[in-house]
C-alpha angles and dihedrals in degrees: 000000000000118000120248116243118242116259114261113241112220116233115243115259115264137200138187121259108248090216107044102010095236119153106247136173110256091234091055098045096099093049091048092055091047093049101043108019107038091144106037093169114065113235090233088073092061111086112246095202112048117232113241106283093012124128113235113266096020131110111264116249117258111252114230122232110292112251116234093245093056113097114244094241094058118108132213112243096188095271108039145357112271139175110260119257113266114267096201143314133294128200122224128192136176145150138219096250094057090053095048110124117175117218113243113241127217089260090067094062107081122159110280095016114126143165138193126210145150119254109243102162153335136235140176121247133181088268097048139271121346133194122217121218129196109218123219090225133017118276125214115224134186119224092249091055092067132072122262091037116243097036109154099244129145116155120010137177095192125054135172129218126202111241092204094077104118094214091055092048090052092049090052092051089049089054091050094249127136094185145345119258132205112282096028112140103219128194116190125182129181110231099180141282138293123209114241097185088250135093094273123057121220114252113228121216141195108214133195124176126191108199130180113231130193 
């Protein structure tokens, strides 16, 4: 009588470890990961210094594109753009004399005469709004070239210009400007005069403005 063959035992199903690629029995997969891959994410991938508004050990939030009206030094805290926290204190000092900026009178503007300066401020006078410019080099003025006439001025690094001059307003409109802003580098040149039919002629100007945009 022929002998019966022994029953064949099926091998357990296997799979590959997603981390190291080793062939492992499916039933032993969890134990394999626990034994050999207890920390699957390297610590170097966890930020050591939390981003503002970020919980320690989490991935920092992605900052959106900075809107044009947000200053460049603002930071994204995960929800909104904010000014950075102060890093210390700074001391400021000044005096009236250093900020003195005589207003240029009509006598200053002669055909061909020009100046260039950086806008540092504005103020209101009895004749309207004025803009103050910081000059790259000192400018020599005669007493009659300042308003009010007779002001004791010789060499200045700050000057002011009346914004009510019609010729200047027209030059600004021609350049597409409604107003100057702080930081503008302004070049103004007198190009001559236009009769208005009145006692005072209108001073004509050539204007150029270099403005930083974001």
